[in-house]
N, C-alpha and C positions, 0 to 999 in steps of 0.2 A: 426586301422582306426581312423581318426580324428573325434571327436564328434562334431555334429552340434551345433551351438549356440541355445539356447532354443527358441528364437523367430523364427528361421529358421525351427526348428522341428515342431512347431505349424503350421507354414506356409505350410510345406511339408505335414503334416497330413491332413489339410483341403483341400489342392490342390488335393491330391489323392482321398479324399472323393467326391470331385466335379467331378473329372475325371471318377471315376468308377460308378458314379450314386448314391452313398450312400446319398449324398446331392444333391437334385434335384433343378432345376431352381425355384426360388421364395421361397425356404426353408429359414427359419430364422435360423441363426447360433447361437451358444452359445455366451453370452455376454463376454465382457472383464473380468468381475468378475468371471464368470463361468469357463472361460479358465484358468484364473490365479489360481483358486482353483484346477482345474483338473491337471494342469501341475506343481503346486507348484512354481509358478513364480510371479513376481510383475505385477500389472495392466499395468505398462508401457511396459513390455515385450509382454504381450498378445495384447496390443494396436498396437505395432509395427508390429506384424504378420498380424493383420487385415488390417492395413494401406497398407502393401505391397500387399496384395491380392486385395485391392481396387484400388491401383495404376495400377495394371495389368488388371483391369476390370473383375476380376473373381467374385467379390462381390460388392454390393452396400451398402454403409453405410448411414443411415438416422438418424440424430441427434434426440434423444429422442425416437426412434423407434427400432433401432437395425441394425444388418448386415444381408443381404440377398444374396443368390446366384443369380448371374446375369442371366438375361433372357430377351428376346425381349419384352414379355408382361409386366414384372415388370418395365423395363426401360421406356416403354410407359406410364405406370401408374404414375411413378415418374415425367416424363416430363410434363404430364398433370397437376399434382399437383403443380409443379413449376410454370407452366404457369398461374395457378389460384392463385398463391401466398400462397398456403397452406403448403408448405414444409418449416420448419424452417431452418435458416441458420446454419452455423457451430457454435457449442456450445462452449462458453468459460466461464471460471469462474472468478469472481472478489472477492477478500477477503480484506476487510478493517477492521481495528481494531475498527472502529466506525466512525460516521460522525455527524456533527452538523453545525449550522449556521456560526461559526467562521472558520471552515475548514472541508471540506468533501462534503457538499451538492452540491456546484458547480462542484466539481471534479466528483461526482457520475453522475450528469447530463451530463457532457461532455463525460464520459465513455459510457453512454447509447446512446448518440447521435452518437458518432463515430462508435459504434457497428452497428447501423442501416446503417451508410454510408458504412461499410465494409461487410454488409450482415451477421453479426453475431447475434446469440441469446446469451444473457448474463444472467448468474445466479449469484446472490449476496449472499455472506455469510459474517458474522462479527465475529471477534475473541474476541472482547471486552478486548483486552490487555492480553489474556491468551494464552500461548504456546500450552496448551492442546486443547483449543478451535480451535486454528489455525490448529493444526494437524487434528482434527476432520473435520474441514471445507475442508481441502485438500482431505481427504479420501472421504467425501461426494461428492465432485465435480468429483473426478475420478470415483466414483461409477456410476454417471449418465452419464459419457462419455464425459466430456469436453475435448477439443483438446488442450487447452492452459489455462494458469492462469495469471492474473494480481494481484499482492499481495502487500499490505502495511504491511510489516512484523511487528510483535509485538516488542515493545521496550524491549530488554532483553540483558544481557551481552553475552549470548551464542546464536548462530544461531540455528534455528530449524532444527533438523536432517532430518525431512521429506522434508524440502525445499532443503537441501543438496543432498538428495537422488534423487530428481527430476533433479537437476543439473547434477549429475553423469549419470543419464539415459537419458540425453539430451531431457527432456520433455520441450516444449516451455513455458517459464515463463519470465515475466517482473516484476521487483520490482518498486514501486513508493514511493516517499516521504522519505523512509528510505533505504539507500543503505547498502548492505552487502559487505563491503570492503574486497577485497582479493578473492572474489568469482566471477567466470566468468559468471555474470548475467547482462542482460540488465537492465538499471536503468533510470528512468525519475524523476527529482525532482529539488529542489533548491540548490544552492551552499550555504549551511548553514553557513559555516565559513565566506565567504565574506559578506553575508547579516548581520550576527551578528556584524562583524567588522564595517560595515557602520552604523548600528544602534547605536552601542556603541560610535562611533565617533560623532554622532549627540549630545549625552549627553555631551561628553567631550568638544566639541566645544562650547556648551552653558555654560560651566564653571562648570559643575558638576563633581567632582572628586571622592567623596566617594559614590560608586555605589554598591547597593546590587543586586547580581545576584540570582534570585529565580527560583528554578526548583523542579520537583516532586521527591519523594523518590524512584525513580527507579534506577536500576543499570546503570552504565555508558554505554550508547549506542552510536553508531557513530554519530547520529544526535545531541545528547546532548553534546558530546565531541566537535563536530565542532562548536557549538554555544558558548561553553566555550572558545575554542581557539580563536574564532573571537573577543570575548570581551578582552581577555588578549593581543591579538595582537594589538588591537586599543590602549590600554594603552602603550605598548612598543613603538609603533610608535610615541607617544607623550612624550616619555622619562620618563614614569612612570611605576609602577608595580601595577597590580590589587590586591587589598587586599582581599584575599580569606576568611579571618576571618569574613568578612562582608556578606558572602553568606548564603542564606537559601537553604538547599538541602534536606529537609525532609518533604515536603508537600505531602499530600495523597489524598485530596478530588477530584483532577482532574484525577486521574488514574482510568481507567475503572474497574480494579479489586478491588479498595478500595473506590469507589465513594459512599458516604453516607452522610446523614445529620449530623451524629455523627462526621465524619472526617472533614466535612466542619466547624463545630463549633470548632473542635480541631485546624484546620489550622488558623482560625480567631483569636483564643486566642494566638496561636503561633506568628502570625505576630504582633498583638497588643503589646504583651510583648516585642517582638524584637524591635519595633519602640520606645517604652518607654525606653529600655535599650541601644539603639544606636542612641542618638540624633545627632551624627555626620553624619549619612547617609543622603544624599541629593537627591537621586533618586533611582528608582528601574528598573531593567532590568529583565522582566519575559520571560521565554522561550516559553510561550503560552498564548493565550488570556484569558483563564479561570483563570489562576493564576493572571493575571493582574487585573481582575475584583475583585477577592478576596482581593488583596492588596489595591485596590482603595476603596473598601467598608470599610476596616479598617481605612484607612487614612481619609475618609469622616467622619466616626464616631468620629475621634479624631480631626476633623477640621484642617487637615493637607493636604488635597487633592489638594489645590491650590499652595502650595509651595514645594511639593515633587512629581515631575513628575514620571509617570510610562510609560515605553515603552515595546513593546512585539512583538512576531511573530503572525501574523494573526489578524483578527478583525471580529466582527459580521457584516454580509453583510446587507446593507440597500440601498434602491433605491435612496435616496437623497445624498448618498456618505458622510455622516457625520461620523467622526472618533473620537471615545472616547479617543484613545491613538495614539501617534505616533507609527507606527508599520511597520513590513515587510509584504508587500502584496505578497503572492505567487500566481503565475498565474495558478490557478487550471484548467481553461479551457484548456490551452495548455498542461499541464501535462496529463490530461485525454485523449485528442485527440492523443497526441504523443505516449502514452503507448499502445493504441489499434493498432496504425499503426505499431509500432515495433513488437507487437505480430503477426500481420498479416504477416509481413516480415518473422518472424520465422516459421510460419505455411506454408509459401510458399518456405521454404528451406534455408533461411538465417541462417548461423551458427555462425557468429562472434557477440558476445555481444556488445552492444553500450551503452555508458553513455551520456545522454542528460541533461545538466543543463539548466533549463528554466529561463529566466530573471525574476527578481523580482523588486519591487518598494519599496521605503521608503515613506510612506504616513504620513504626519504630522497631528497631532490632530487638529480638528476644534473646535472653541469655543462652537458651539452648539452641539458638539459631546458628551459633558459630561452631564450625566443624574444624 
């Protein structure tokens, strides 16, 4: 006899318990975690069984409360709670590696706003650049019963195996900002290669040829590779070759896992020494705003900040729209809203992953933007 898939076995067992009266109307059923431990299966498998029961109306699932055997009285109570606005919406998780005024705060606000529009309740976790913390965040969110996850994956050479497991098990997930190339996952973010190419062309068209590309000491990730490729592509289009010997690729202070006063001082010494030993360098291309600030501070202390421009991705948000650096402005609002909508589509049955590249802008530095 062909063995039932594990989720069907769980579904069958609970259905029989309801039919024979072992589980009565209004009874609370075991949680996803309890079922996964009982049947030695993943949380995704136990969730699928409960979702099937809910779709057939045999049980009612309430975010943050649990799953209950259906019944007229229970259904009436739930409807009354919904009418009073007391029942939380579908629960989703958001995992960011961190957020700040240069990138992340507006994104977080737009995620929260669109969740309200979609009737979702949102739970936030941060990984702080650690694969281990990212894995723990995923486990925590599954533990409390989220139905889908929006994730800004950690910068790392290897993809998180926990994320890949979610993909295999068809758990609804949308990635933002950092795309896992080659993996069938919905993604919302910026075309980093095109943006970097345009930003590099801004410097080249201004006559700057010896450009230092500055990046953190993380392994080569898709985002960083795209920004490198955009820079080198701009040089090629103008009949030149980017001099990689001028690049700085070992900065540490901006990485969540190595952020400290000690590493900040170390990076500033590194950049100051670099500028002294590379008088031919005419401009800096920083992959992120925090690195641009460190470079600028060193140039300022050396009285070189006015003749050696710095460009970067992102900028500190301010209401009067002054820009310290010419930079790529990513549309965080659209990224946030779109990612929640894609997750809503997945929760409603959409199976094909989508890639949405959100338009960006090149914002030139303003004279008053330099502090």
